[in-house]
N, C-alpha and C positions, 0 to 999 in steps of 0.2 A: 518299479514300473519305470522304464526309460524313456524319455523324449528327446528326440531330435530338436536342434535349433529350430525355432518358429513355430513348434507345436503346442508351446504352452508360454503363456505371456506371464510374465512376473513383474509388474510395473514398479517403477522406482518414483511413483507418484505424479505429482502434478505437473502441468506445463507453464513456465513462467517466462515472460517477455520484456523487454524494455527497448526502447529506441529514444535517443536524443540528439537534438540538433545544437552544438555549443554555440553557434553563432546566432540562436533564437529563432532561426527561419522555422516558420509554421509548414506543417505539412499535413496530409488529411487522414485521419482516423482509419479509411479505409485500407492502408498498408496494414495497420494491425489485424484486422480481421482476417485479410489474406493469408498473414504470417502464422497466426494463431490456430488457423485452419489445419495447417498441416500435423500439427501435433493433437490432432483430436483423438487419437487413441490413448492418450494419456490421462483423458477425463473421462467420466461417467454420466454427464449430464447433469448433476449434482449442484453445479456451481459454475459460473463465467463471469468475468468483469473486466472493465477497463478504468484506469485513471488518466485522466489527458490535463496536460499543463499549458496553460496559454490561449485557453479555448474561450476565455470570455473576455476580450480587451475591452468592450464598451461597458463591463463592470467592473474593471481591475481592481478598482479602491475598496470595492465592497465584499463581503462575505458571501460566498454562495452556499447554501444549506440545501442539502438533497435528502429528502424525507420520506422515508416508507410509513404509510398510516393503514391500519387495518380495517378502518370505516371512517364516515364522514364525521360523527361525534366527536371521535378522538383528534381528526384535522383539526376541528372546532377549537376543540380545549387546547392544541399545540399552538394553535394561530393567536389566541388569547394571550398565552404565555409570551410568544414572540413580538407582537403588540406593543405588550407590557414593558419589554427589556429593549427593544431595537427600532431603529426606524427602517421600515419595510419599503425598500425604493421599487420592488418589483416583485410579483409572484406568479407563478403559472403552473400548469401540469408540465413536467418534463415530456417533450415529444416523445412516442413512441409510435410503434406501428404493430398491427395486431397479427400473430404469429401461432399457428398451431403448435409448434415446438415449444413455446413459451406459456406457462399456464399459472393459473392462481395468483395473478399478479396483484398487488396490494395498490391501493392510491400512491402515485408516485408525483411529489410536488418539489418544486425548486424554487428558493427565495434569495433573494440578492439585499443583503442586510447591512446596518452599521450601528454598532452599539448607541444605545440612547444615552446622549450627554448627560442628563441626570444621573441616570441609573449607574452608567460608569463611574461617576465620580463618586458619588455614593457607597459604591462597591470597595474602593480604594486600591482596586486591581489594575493591574496594567489591560491594555484592551485585549489580547489574544488570551490573556489568562482568564478575563471576563467571559470569551467567547467560550474557551473550552469547559468553563464551569458551566454555562448556561446547555452545551452539548450534554454533560453528565447528568444535568437536571432534567431535561427532557427524557433522556433515555433510561432512567432510573425512575421517575415518578410518573411518566403520562405512560400506561400500559397499551401498547399497540401504536406508539409512535418512536419511529428509531431515525435520528439524525445519523445518516452514513458517509457524510462529506461536508465538510466546512469551512474550507481553504477559500483565500484568494484567487481569481482568474484560475481556478480548476476546478474539476468535478470528478466523483466516481459514478460508474455507471455499471450496476450489477444485479443479478438476477441468478433463479435457479434454471438450467440450461446448460448445452454446450456454448463455449465462448463466441463461436462464429453466429451462432443463434441469438446471443445475447447483444453482439455489437449491431447484427440487424435491426433487432427489436427497438434498440435505442437510436437508431439512423445516427452510429457513429461516423459514417461515411460524410455526414454534412458538418463534422466538426475539423477544425484544424487548430494544432497546437505544436509547441517545439518539443515536446515531450511526452510520450506515451509509456503506460504499461499495461501489461493484460496478464489474464490468470485463466488457467483449464483445471477445474478442480476433480481432483477423485477422493474424497472424503475417505477416512478411515475410522476415526473413532470418536468424531464429531457429528452433528446433524447436517444434512443438506437443508438449507432454508435460506430465503433473500437476505436476510441479515448477515447471515454465514458466509457467504460468497467473499471472495476476493476482490478487489483490493479492501484492507482495511484501512480507514484515513482519521486523521485528528489535525484542526487545520489544514495547513499545507502538505503535513507528512502522509504518505500513502505508502504499504507495504504488500507487496506481494510474495507468496511463499510455497515452496514446494518441499514437504516432509513433515515431520511433527517434533513437540518440544517436550521432553521427557522430563524437563525442570518446570513445566506450567506453572504447576500450584505453588511452588518455591517462589518463582517468578510473580505470579498474581499477586499472592499475599506481599510480597514487598513492594510491588509497584501499587496498589492499592491504599497503601499506609502514605503515599503522597496525593490521594487525592483522587485518584483515577478509580474506573469502576468498570469491569469487564461484564457486559451484558447482552454479548452477541454469541456464546454459546461455541466458539471455534478460539483453538490455543494462538493462533497465528495474530490476534487482536491485541495481545499483550505485548508483542514485538513494537507495535506500532506505539504504545503509551511509554514504553522504555525508551524508544528512540527520540519522543517527544520532552520525557524527562531529562534525559542526558544531554541532548543537544540545546533544546530551547530554555531550560531550566538550570540548567548546570553549566552550561557553555563549552561542554566537551566539543571537540571536530570529530569528523566522522572516521578520522584514522584511531583515534582515542575510543570513540564509541566501538571501533571495530574489536579492539583491545579489551574491552568490557564484556560483549555478547558474544564473541569468539575469542578469549582469550588464550594466548599462548600456555603452553604446558608449563610448568615450573622448571621442569628440567631444561626447556628451552630458554626460558628469560635466564637462567642464571649465566647463561653463556652469552647474552648481550652486552655491548658497551656500557660502561657504566651509567650514563645518564639514561639512556632507553631503559635499562634495567630497573632504574629507579621509579621510572615513572611506570611502567608495566606492572612493577610490586604494588606500585599505591594504587593503581586502578583496579587491579584483582582483589586487592584487600578491601579497598572503599566501597566496591559496588558488587562484593561478590554474590549476593542474591539476583543479580542481573545477568550472571553467565548464563547463556541458554546452551543445554546439553540436548543432545538429539539429533538425526538427520535434518539439515535444512540448507536450502540455497534461498537467499532472498534478495529481491531488489527493492529499493527504497526511494522512493520520489520525495523531492521537495523543491522549494522555489529557486534553489541555487544549483541545482542538478540534480544528478541520480548515483546511487551507490548499489553495487552489487556484491554480494558475501556469501561465501560457504562456510558451514561447520568446519571446526579445525582437523577433522579427518576427510572431508571433502566426501561424504556419503551422499549426496546428491549432484548429479551433472550439472556443470554451468561451463558456457563458452563466451567469449568476448571478441567483439570485432570493430573495425574502424573503417570508415571510407568518408575521406576528407574531414568535413566539422561533424560528421554523424558517428555516433557509438552505439552499438547493439548489443544487448544482452538475451541471451536464450538458454532454455534447458537443451536444445538441440541446434546444432548450426542450419539444418534444413531449414528453420523458419527464417532465418537471417538472410539465407541466399534466395528465397522468395523475394523480399524486398530489396537487397541489393546483391546481385549474383559475382560480381566483380569487387573484392575487397582487398583494400590496401594493407590489411592486417589481421588476422584472428589467432586468438591462442585461450587455453583454459587455465584460469588462475589456479593457483595452489590453494589447498584448505586454510581459512581463515586469514586470506590475503582479500584485504577490502580494494575492490576497484573504483575509486571515486573519480567522477565526471563530472566536471565544476562547468558551468556556464562562463563564456568569456570574460564577462565582467562581475564575476562573483567570486566568494571564497566559501571554502566547504572545511 
């Protein structure tokens, strides 16, 4: 059977989108809803979500936990744990609006927290490690409770649904931030459920991903040796923990991290200048089990900026654009043009080439 162009759709997966203002000027989440809407056909309604940075300036010194609960008894159990280990500065339901398109929502709560000084001291951990371990403790031992966002002055908002509906559900137009990422999901071999929607986050790191990870089992087994636990039934989750491990724990910068997860081929490395060749050889050997194989394009958000990266063969689309202090990353150019039709520059990064966008006063 022969098909003409347009008669059959062969999707190359999900929609991803990221926008950052390097000067930290905040803008409305409404822009993200409008932009992700034009990539509606890249999803199938089984997951959508957003991450926003700079959205909680009044609580910027506290960790913001966003939590899904299956029921009120689980919420009570989790809050006993939080009260024991943290000072709870504020807690409330995350504001949402009732929408027919969003069904079977869990209880969705938000907590602004600081580690309890006595608990933190007795743990002999630094503050961020204490918080990360607390997240994994809740997600692995309190069945039906899922901490899906845990950074400072940032938050993740996700659900089962098309992303534009998810944005309206969470009233994203009422939030302002200096950086947002967005995702429209087209799950292939993992379930569509609330915890499995993108972005995935730990502390201030968040990841949206188009593609699939052929190396997931090897990556998961490796990262779980360092205390991480994959509980959310989606391969993308492991990328977030790899980024946290390499950046926060091992001190790699994002150019080096790209050389681990999208490492150049050996026959490319041998042609590098001597110093660069030695570094790439070291990273490939030292972190061999963290090489991610399979088609992917990802956007990583963090407190210092935003990073975009394709797999080495560029098997998923990605375009990047600039306008003044703003940088845009998207699966499709049309989504960028919705926000900013008159761009200073637009280009498609090469496979394995990290696009690193740092805030004006930060280093990545």
